[in-house]
C-alpha positions as CSV (number, residue, x, y, z in Angstrom):
1,M,0.0,0.0,0.0
2,S,1.4,3.4,-1.0
3,K,1.7,6.3,1.5
4,T,-1.2,8.1,-0.2
5,T,-3.6,5.2,0.5
6,I,-2.8,4.6,4.2
7,P,-6.1,5.1,6.0
8,T,-6.5,7.1,9.2
9,V,-7.1,5.4,12.5
10,I,-10.6,6.9,12.8
11,G,-13.1,5.5,10.4
12,P,-16.5,6.9,9.4
13,E,-18.3,4.5,11.8
14,A,-16.6,6.2,14.7
15,Y,-17.8,9.6,13.5
16,T,-21.4,8.3,13.1
17,S,-21.4,6.7,16.6
18,W,-20.0,10.0,18.1
19,R,-22.7,12.1,16.5
20,R,-25.4,9.8,17.9
21,T,-24.5,10.8,21.4
22,S,-25.6,14.1,23.0
23,L,-22.0,14.9,23.9
24,G,-20.9,14.4,20.3
25,T,-23.8,16.4,18.8
26,I,-23.3,19.4,21.2
27,T,-19.5,19.4,20.8
28,E,-19.4,19.1,17.0
29,T,-22.0,21.8,16.7
30,I,-19.9,24.2,18.8
31,E,-16.7,23.4,16.9
32,H,-18.3,23.7,13.4
33,R,-20.0,27.0,14.3
34,L,-16.7,28.4,15.4
35,I,-14.8,27.2,12.3
36,L,-17.5,28.4,9.8
37,D,-17.6,31.8,11.5
38,M,-13.8,32.1,11.0
39,M,-14.0,30.9,7.4
40,G,-16.3,33.9,6.7
41,D,-18.5,34.4,3.6
42,L,-18.1,31.4,1.4
43,A,-20.4,32.3,-1.5
44,G,-18.4,31.7,-4.7
45,A,-15.2,30.8,-2.8
46,R,-12.9,28.0,-3.8
47,V,-12.6,25.9,-0.6
48,L,-10.3,23.1,0.3
49,D,-11.1,20.9,3.3
50,A,-7.7,19.3,4.0
51,G,-8.4,16.1,5.8
52,C,-12.2,16.2,5.1
53,G,-13.1,13.0,6.9
54,D,-16.7,12.0,6.1
55,G,-17.5,15.4,4.5
56,V,-19.7,17.1,7.1
57,L,-18.0,20.4,7.0
58,A,-17.4,20.3,3.3
59,C,-21.1,19.7,2.6
60,V,-22.0,22.7,4.9
61,A,-19.5,24.9,3.0
62,A,-21.1,23.7,-0.3
63,E,-24.5,24.6,1.0
64,R,-23.2,28.1,1.7
65,G,-22.2,28.5,-2.0
66,A,-18.6,27.4,-2.0
67,E,-16.9,25.4,-4.6
68,V,-15.6,22.7,-2.4
69,T,-12.8,20.1,-2.7
70,G,-12.1,17.6,0.1
71,V,-8.9,15.6,0.5
72,D,-8.4,12.6,2.8
73,P,-6.1,9.6,2.8
74,D,-8.8,7.2,3.9
75,R,-10.9,5.7,1.0
76,A,-13.7,4.7,3.4
77,M,-13.9,8.3,4.6
78,L,-14.0,9.6,1.0
79,A,-16.8,7.1,0.1
80,A,-18.8,8.4,3.1
81,A,-18.2,12.0,2.1
82,R,-19.4,11.4,-1.5
83,S,-22.5,9.6,-0.2
84,R,-23.2,12.5,2.2
85,A,-22.9,15.1,-0.6
86,A,-25.2,13.1,-2.9
87,K,-27.8,12.8,-0.1
88,A,-27.6,16.5,0.6
89,G,-27.8,17.4,-3.0
90,V,-24.7,19.5,-3.1
91,Q,-21.7,19.6,-5.5
92,A,-18.3,18.7,-3.9
93,T,-15.2,16.9,-5.1
94,F,-13.5,14.4,-2.9
95,L,-10.0,13.2,-3.7
96,E,-7.5,10.8,-2.1
97,G,-4.4,12.5,-0.8
98,R,-2.4,13.7,2.2
99,V,-2.1,17.1,3.7
100,E,1.7,16.8,3.6
101,R,1.6,16.5,-0.3
102,L,-1.5,18.2,-1.5
103,P,-2.3,17.3,-5.2
104,F,-2.9,20.9,-6.3
105,P,-0.9,23.7,-8.0
106,D,0.1,26.8,-6.1
107,S,-2.5,29.5,-5.4
108,T,-5.6,27.3,-6.1
109,F,-8.0,28.0,-3.2
110,D,-9.5,31.1,-1.5
111,V,-10.0,29.2,1.8
112,V,-8.2,26.2,3.2
113,V,-9.7,24.6,6.3
114,S,-8.3,21.7,8.3
115,V,-10.0,20.4,11.5
116,T,-8.5,18.0,13.9
117,V,-6.0,16.7,11.3
118,L,-2.6,18.1,12.4
119,C,-2.9,16.1,15.7
120,F,-2.5,12.9,13.7
121,V,0.2,14.2,11.2
122,A,3.9,13.5,11.9
123,D,5.3,16.4,9.8
124,T,3.0,19.3,10.8
125,R,5.3,22.0,9.5
126,R,5.3,20.5,6.0
127,A,1.5,20.1,6.2
128,V,0.9,23.7,7.1
129,R,3.4,24.9,4.4
130,E,1.4,22.8,1.9
131,M,-1.9,24.4,2.9
132,A,-0.2,27.9,2.6
133,R,1.2,27.0,-0.8
134,V,-2.2,26.2,-2.3
135,L,-3.8,29.4,-1.0
136,R,-4.3,32.1,-3.5
137,P,-2.8,35.6,-2.8
138,G,-4.9,37.0,0.0
139,G,-6.4,33.6,0.8
140,R,-7.3,32.4,4.3
141,L,-6.2,29.4,6.3
142,V,-8.4,28.1,9.2
143,L,-7.1,25.5,11.5
144,G,-9.0,23.7,14.3
145,E,-7.1,21.5,16.6
146,L,-7.3,19.7,20.0
147,G,-6.2,21.9,22.8
148,R,-3.3,20.6,25.0
149,W,-4.4,21.9,28.4
150,S,-7.9,20.4,28.8
151,V,-9.6,17.5,30.6
152,W,-10.3,16.0,27.2
153,A,-6.6,15.9,26.3
154,M,-5.7,14.4,29.6
155,L,-8.1,11.5,29.2
156,R,-7.1,10.9,25.6
157,R,-3.4,10.7,26.7
158,V,-4.4,8.1,29.3
159,R,-6.2,6.1,26.6
160,G,-3.2,6.3,24.4
161,W,-0.9,5.1,27.2
162,L,-3.4,2.2,27.7
163,G,-3.0,1.2,24.0
164,A,-5.9,3.1,22.2
165,A,-4.6,3.3,18.6
166,T,-6.4,6.6,17.9
167,W,-4.7,8.5,20.7
168,K,-1.4,6.7,21.0
169,K,0.5,9.1,18.8
170,A,-1.9,12.1,18.8
171,R,-0.4,15.4,19.6
172,F,-2.3,18.2,21.3
173,R,-1.4,21.8,20.9
174,T,-1.5,25.2,22.5
175,A,-2.7,28.4,20.8
176,G,1.0,29.5,20.7
177,E,2.1,26.4,18.9
178,L,-0.7,26.8,16.3
179,R,0.4,30.4,15.8
180,G,4.0,29.4,15.4
181,L,3.1,26.8,12.7
182,A,1.1,29.4,10.7
183,E,3.8,32.1,11.0
184,Q,6.6,29.6,10.0
185,A,4.6,28.9,6.8
186,G,4.7,32.7,6.0
187,L,1.1,33.5,7.0
188,S,-0.2,36.3,9.3
189,V,-2.4,35.2,12.1
190,T,-5.6,37.2,12.3
191,A,-7.5,35.4,15.1
192,V,-7.1,32.7,17.7
193,R,-10.3,31.4,19.4
194,S,-11.2,28.5,21.5
195,A,-14.2,26.4,22.6
196,V,-15.4,23.3,24.5
197,Y,-14.5,24.1,28.1
198,Y,-16.7,21.5,29.7
199,P,-15.4,17.9,30.5
200,P,-16.4,15.0,28.2
201,V,-19.6,14.2,30.0
202,S,-23.0,14.7,28.4
203,L,-24.5,16.1,31.6
204,F,-21.9,18.8,31.8
205,A,-22.0,19.5,28.1
206,R,-25.8,20.1,28.2
207,A,-25.4,22.3,31.3
208,L,-22.3,24.3,30.3
209,A,-22.5,24.6,26.5
210,P,-24.6,27.8,26.7
211,F,-21.8,29.5,28.7
212,D,-18.9,28.2,26.5
213,A,-18.5,31.5,24.6
214,R,-18.0,33.3,27.9
215,F,-15.2,31.1,28.9
216,A,-13.6,31.5,25.5
217,G,-13.5,35.3,26.1
218,L,-11.3,34.8,29.1
219,T,-8.6,32.3,28.1
220,T,-7.6,29.4,25.8
221,F,-6.4,27.4,28.8
222,G,-8.8,24.5,29.5
223,A,-10.3,24.6,26.0
224,A,-10.6,21.2,24.3
225,F,-10.7,22.9,20.9
226,I,-8.5,25.8,19.6
227,A,-9.1,27.5,16.2
228,L,-6.8,29.8,14.3
229,S,-7.3,31.9,11.1
230,A,-4.4,33.4,9.1
231,V,-4.0,35.1,5.8
232,S,-1.3,35.1,3.1
233,A,1.4,37.7,2.7
234,S,-0.2,39.5,-0.1
235,E,-3.2,40.4,2.0
236,R,-0.9,41.7,4.8
237,S,0.7,44.0,2.3
238,K,-2.6,45.6,1.5
239,T,-3.4,46.5,5.1
């Protein structure tokens, strides 16, 4: 099997099971709302979902008028994404590939988004450089990653130590680390935001989710999810 066909450790069934729980539904809703807000107006935009998984975010972007391409190394994920797009009645293209070697020319997309992907990628600097490379002049990169200093991260580390394949090699990041990756790729960070301050328990999620934005206004410490937006050098030169 070539490197471009190595599947991820998380399959589409895991995503489906996660969304069936109230914890999963609440958490994914909060994360996607934050990411979509940072992506901005998508009408007519060329969008790349790098590490698209089963295509949920890509389909929402297409519904908002974007011309969407999703890339993922897992063929099962791509099949699920194509099925989702067909059922939703939206146009989106899904291709096999890895974020470290994106199969596109320079300056192809207006927006590149990547959610909980870098935590499973060994060469994260190369991955972010690739995302920056395929951005058009003035394009926007939006990253969403798992925060390091949270109860969620602590429990996932323990599961990794106990042998869970998904979390064994996962890497959790701080806001500063995400900022550094974007700046090293030649991008200018425009915003860093965070979410999911409750522990991974449905009862707490239901009770505390309405107050999540208030916690986010105070600190990124304790957040299970951190998001960053950055723009290319050409847009910086205009401001």
